[in-house]
C-alpha positions in Angstrom: -1.0 104.5 53.6 -3.5 104.2 50.8 -5.9 107.2 50.6 -9.4 106.7 49.4 -11.7 109.6 48.4 -15.5 109.5 48.3 -16.5 112.3 45.9 -20.2 112.8 45.7 -22.1 115.8 44.6 -25.2 114.0 45.9 -23.8 112.5 49.1 -24.3 108.9 50.3 -26.6 108.5 53.3 -24.7 109.0 56.6 -25.2 105.3 57.3 -23.5 104.4 54.1 -20.6 106.8 54.8 -20.2 105.2 58.2 -20.0 101.7 56.8 -17.6 102.8 54.1 -15.3 104.4 56.7 -15.4 101.3 58.8 -14.4 99.1 55.9 -11.6 101.4 54.7 -10.1 102.0 58.1 -10.3 98.3 59.1 -8.1 97.6 56.0 -5.5 100.2 57.2 -6.4 102.9 54.7 -7.6 106.5 55.2 -10.9 108.0 54.0 -11.6 111.5 52.8 -14.9 113.0 51.8 -15.8 115.6 49.1 -19.6 116.1 49.3 -21.9 118.6 47.7 -19.1 120.2 45.7 -20.2 122.9 43.2 -17.6 122.8 40.4 -15.3 120.3 38.7 -12.3 122.3 39.9 -13.0 121.2 43.4 -13.0 117.5 42.3 -9.7 118.0 40.4 -8.0 119.5 43.4 -9.3 116.8 45.8 -8.1 113.8 43.6 -4.5 115.1 43.4 -3.1 112.6 46.0 -5.6 109.9 46.3 -5.1 106.2 45.4 -8.7 105.3 45.0 -11.9 107.1 44.2 -15.6 106.3 44.8 -18.2 108.2 43.0 -21.9 108.0 42.3 -23.1 109.9 39.1 -20.2 112.3 39.3 -18.2 112.8 36.1 -14.8 111.3 36.2 -13.5 113.0 33.0 -10.1 112.8 31.4 -9.3 116.1 33.2 -10.1 114.5 36.6 -8.0 111.4 35.7 -5.1 113.6 34.6 -5.2 115.5 37.9 -5.2 112.3 39.9 -1.5 111.5 39.9 -1.6 108.6 42.4 -4.9 107.2 41.3 -5.0 103.4 40.8 -8.7 102.6 40.9 -12.1 104.4 40.6 -15.4 102.7 41.4 -18.7 103.9 40.3 -21.2 103.0 43.1 -23.9 101.8 40.8 -24.5 99.7 37.7 -24.1 102.3 34.9 -20.6 103.7 34.3 -21.0 106.1 31.4 -19.9 108.9 33.8 -16.4 107.4 33.8 -14.0 108.2 31.0 -12.8 104.6 30.4 -10.3 105.6 27.7 -8.6 108.1 30.0 -8.5 105.6 32.9 -6.9 102.9 30.7 -4.3 105.4 29.3 -3.2 106.1 32.9 -3.4 102.4 34.1 -6.3 103.2 36.3 -8.7 100.3 36.9 -12.4 101.4 36.5 -15.1 99.4 38.2 -18.9 99.5 38.8 -21.0 97.7 41.4 -23.5 95.7 39.4 -26.6 94.3 41.2 -26.5 96.6 44.2 -29.3 98.9 42.9 -31.3 96.2 41.1 -34.2 95.8 43.5 -34.6 99.5 43.9 -34.8 100.0 40.1 -37.2 97.1 39.7 -39.6 98.4 42.3 -39.6 101.8 40.6 -40.5 100.1 37.3 -43.6 98.6 39.0 -44.5 101.7 40.8 -44.7 103.6 37.5 -46.5 100.7 35.8 -49.2 100.6 38.5 -49.5 104.4 38.4 -50.1 104.3 34.6 -52.4 101.3 34.6 -54.7 103.2 37.1 -54.7 106.3 34.9 -52.2 108.0 37.1 -54.8 107.8 40.0 -57.0 110.4 38.4 -60.2 108.8 39.7 -61.2 107.0 36.5 -61.4 103.2 35.9 -58.0 101.8 34.9 -56.7 98.4 34.1 -55.0 95.5 35.9 -51.5 94.1 35.3 -52.5 90.5 36.0 -52.6 88.5 32.8 -50.8 91.2 30.7 -47.6 90.5 28.8 -44.4 92.2 30.0 -41.3 92.2 27.9 -37.9 92.7 29.5 -35.4 94.2 27.1 -32.0 93.0 28.6 -32.1 90.3 31.2 -29.4 91.4 33.6 -29.6 92.0 37.4 -32.4 94.5 37.1 -34.3 92.5 34.5 -34.2 89.5 36.8 -35.8 91.4 39.7 -38.4 92.9 37.4 -39.3 89.4 36.2 -39.7 88.2 39.8 -42.0 91.0 40.7 -44.0 90.6 37.5 -44.5 86.9 38.2 -45.9 87.9 41.6 -48.4 90.2 39.8 -49.5 87.3 37.6 -48.1 88.7 34.4 -46.9 86.7 31.4 -43.2 87.6 31.2 -40.9 87.5 28.1 -37.3 88.5 27.8 -34.8 89.3 25.0 -31.1 89.4 25.7 -28.6 88.0 23.1 -25.9 87.7 25.8 -28.0 85.5 28.1 -28.6 81.8 27.4 -32.2 80.9 26.8 -31.9 78.0 29.2 -31.1 80.4 32.1 -34.1 82.6 31.2 -36.4 79.5 31.0 -35.1 78.3 34.4 -36.5 81.5 35.9 -39.9 80.8 34.4 -39.5 83.5 31.8 -40.2 83.1 28.0 -37.2 83.9 25.9 -37.7 85.5 22.4 -35.3 85.4 19.5 -35.4 89.0 18.5 -36.1 92.5 19.8 -38.8 92.8 17.2 -40.6 89.7 18.6 -40.4 91.1 22.1 -42.0 94.4 21.2 -44.7 92.9 18.9 -45.6 90.4 21.6 -45.8 92.6 24.8 -48.1 95.4 25.8 -45.6 96.5 28.5 -41.8 96.7 27.8 -39.3 97.4 30.6 -36.0 98.7 29.1 -32.6 97.9 30.7 -30.1 98.2 27.9 -26.8 100.2 28.3 -26.1 103.2 26.2 -23.4 102.5 23.6 -22.8 103.1 19.9 -25.1 100.2 19.0 -28.0 101.1 21.3 -28.2 104.9 21.2 -31.6 105.9 19.7 -32.3 102.3 18.9 -35.7 102.5 20.6 -37.4 104.3 17.8 -40.8 104.8 16.3 -40.6 101.8 14.0 -39.8 99.4 16.8 -42.3 100.9 19.3 -45.1 100.8 16.6 -44.9 97.0 16.7 -46.3 97.0 20.3 -49.9 95.9 20.8 -52.8 98.3 21.6 -52.4 100.0 25.0 -48.6 99.9 24.8 -46.5 101.2 27.7 -42.7 101.7 27.5 -40.9 102.0 30.8 -37.3 103.3 30.7 -35.1 103.1 33.7 -32.0 102.7 31.5 -30.5 105.7 29.8 -32.3 108.5 27.8 -29.7 108.2 25.1 -31.1 104.8 23.9 -34.4 106.5 23.1 -35.1 108.3 19.8 -37.1 111.0 21.6 -38.3 112.7 18.4 -39.5 109.3 17.2 -41.4 108.6 20.4 -43.2 112.0 20.0 -44.1 111.1 16.4 -45.4 107.7 17.5 -47.5 109.2 20.3 -49.0 111.7 17.9 -49.9 108.7 15.7 -51.1 106.4 18.4 -53.3 107.7 21.2 -53.0 104.4 23.0 -49.2 104.7 23.6 -47.7 105.8 27.0 -44.1 106.5 27.9 -42.8 106.3 31.5 -39.2 107.1 32.4 -37.0 108.1 35.3 -34.9 110.1 32.8 -36.8 113.1 31.6 -36.3 113.6 27.8 -34.8 116.8 26.4 -38.1 117.5 24.7 -40.2 117.1 27.8 -42.1 120.3 27.1 -43.6 118.6 24.0 -44.9 115.8 26.1 -46.4 118.2 28.6 -48.2 120.1 25.8 -49.4 117.2 23.7 -49.7 114.1 25.8 -51.2 114.8 29.2 -51.9 111.6 31.1 -49.9 109.5 28.7 -46.4 110.0 30.2 -44.6 110.2 33.5 -41.1 111.4 34.2 -39.5 111.5 37.6 -38.0 114.8 38.7 -34.5 113.3 38.5 -33.1 109.9 37.8 -34.1 108.0 40.9 -34.0 104.3 40.1 -31.4 103.8 42.8 -32.7 106.4 45.2 -33.5 104.2 48.2 -31.7 104.1 51.5 -31.0 100.4 51.0 -29.5 100.8 47.5 -27.5 103.8 48.6 -25.9 101.8 51.4 -25.4 98.6 49.3 -23.6 100.4 46.4 -21.3 102.4 48.7 -20.4 99.4 50.8 -19.8 97.3 47.7 -17.5 100.0 46.2 -15.4 100.1 49.4 -15.1 96.3 49.6 -14.1 96.1 45.9 -11.3 98.7 46.5 -10.0 96.8 49.5 -10.0 93.5 47.6 -8.2 95.2 44.7 -5.4 96.6 46.9 -5.1 93.4 49.0 -5.5 90.7 46.4 -5.4 92.4 43.0 -9.1 91.5 42.5 -10.5 93.1 39.3 -13.8 91.2 39.1 -15.9 94.1 38.2 -13.5 96.0 36.0 -15.2 97.7 33.1 -12.2 99.1 31.2 -9.4 97.3 29.4 
């Protein structure tokens, strides 16, 4: 019998666990839980005899993969997968997957929650501005970008998108204006919502030179990864431009500088919470369970992220 482990330092909601259990047991497999564990050693011990692993933001390091002698597949319940050591998975013939799209609406709604918060001067009682008629740029037009665009259209915003991997015709079909370069996106839009992955090409790519191209009253919203931000460059820009604001659900390493120098011009959530809704929690966990069952039953590798 295949053994599936759900290892979550931050557990799924009980409703999600119940649905995962139902899916796994209906397929004839067994389910084990490791929740709120306090050290990597606990995870290493728990994976020793499992065939499949479901995690959230938990680190599946080379050490974890090495300890999992029977592991065939690991699924990150969520879109980002930089917590998985893909090279280690590949070296041991372990299929690594994510669950793209399951958290998209939750992230998109957080983007707009933060945008409204900043547009109204963080609800400090003074007169703010409206989003209607403003230009919003979407940097990377994937699942989250699509949801952000839909909400923005409802707000009456003029929406632009840049994504070299998405055909302009598809972007236009959604009523969004495609642009040909990242520089054009930032120079055109007062608001930019960031959705790029963190990789060798994108790390620290959002820098002072790029952000300085944004119009007056610029607001950058980051629900991607903090590694893509040149944090020192953002500080330098905000010292230069009193009109610039930075919103993120990933607090920068230099947050103390923001608190000291830029009150009212930044907002960072206490922890990364783009996917922190009950609906997204359930959706991602259920998708992970279904993908594992399809992999074992049919060899389905649709959402594989390693080679």
